C-alpha positions in Angstrom: -129.3 9.0 -2.3 -126.5 6.2 -0.8 -125.2 7.7 2.3 -121.6 7.1 0.8 -122.5 9.5 -1.9 -121.6 13.1 -1.9 -123.3 15.5 -4.6 -122.4 17.5 -7.3 -123.0 21.0 -5.3 -121.0 19.3 -2.1 -117.9 18.0 -5.2 -118.1 21.9 -6.3 -117.3 23.5 -3.0 -114.6 20.9 -2.5 -113.0 21.5 -5.9 -113.3 25.2 -5.5 -111.6 25.4 -1.9 -108.7 22.7 -3.1 -108.0 24.5 -6.2 -108.1 28.0 -3.9 -105.5 26.0 -0.9 -103.3 25.1 -3.8 -103.0 28.4 -5.1 -102.1 30.4 -2.4 -100.0 27.5 -0.4 -97.1 27.5 -3.4 -94.6 30.0 -3.2 -93.7 29.5 -6.6 -95.8 27.7 -9.5 -94.4 26.1 -11.8 -93.2 26.9 -15.2 -95.8 26.1 -17.7 -98.7 25.7 -15.0 -99.3 29.8 -14.5 -102.7 30.5 -15.2 -103.7 27.2 -14.6 -103.0 28.9 -10.7 -105.3 31.8 -11.4 -108.0 30.3 -13.1 -111.5 29.6 -11.3 -113.2 26.2 -11.1 -116.3 26.2 -13.8 -119.6 24.4 -12.2 -120.4 21.7 -15.1 -118.8 18.9 -14.0 -118.2 15.6 -15.8 -119.1 12.5 -14.2 -117.0 9.2 -14.1 -118.7 6.4 -13.4 -117.6 3.1 -12.3 -118.6 -0.6 -14.2 -121.7 -0.6 -12.4 -122.6 3.3 -13.1 -122.7 4.3 -10.1 -121.2 7.8 -9.9 -117.0 8.1 -9.2 -115.9 11.0 -9.6 -116.7 14.7 -10.8 -113.7 16.7 -13.0 -114.9 20.2 -12.7 -112.8 22.2 -15.2 -110.4 24.6 -14.4 -110.8 28.5 -16.8 -109.3 31.4 -17.2 -111.4 33.8 -20.0 -113.3 30.9 -21.6 -110.0 28.8 -21.8 -110.2 25.8 -20.5 -106.9 24.7 -18.3 -107.5 21.9 -16.6 -109.5 19.9 -14.4 -110.4 19.0 -10.9 -111.4 16.2 -9.8 -113.4 15.4 -6.6 -114.5 11.7 -5.8 -117.9 11.4 -6.2 -118.2 8.4 -3.3 -117.3 8.8 0.3 -115.8 4.8 -0.1 -112.5 6.8 -1.7 -112.2 8.8 1.7 -113.7 11.7 1.5 -113.2 14.5 -0.1 -111.1 13.2 -2.6 -109.3 15.7 -4.6 -106.5 16.2 -7.2 -105.8 18.6 -9.8 -104.8 18.1 -13.8 -103.4 20.2 -16.6 -103.7 20.5 -20.4 -100.4 21.2 -21.8 
């Protein structure tokens, strides 16, 4: 494994940490996103690859009671300045 790759296991840790920090840091949750901020990250990522088929991102589902609410996206490469993380929601 090249030195610039992030393993799915490490990315899962980043996804959990980022969602937890976000959930705890907001004093008010934006309307319509309440469930996203009490959901949990599921360890079943979808891999997003670049044109050379190298791993680019891992998309980890955020679910509550079996319903998928959104995604935490984590960089799969340190070339994007580790850890690059974002939250996406489904409306």
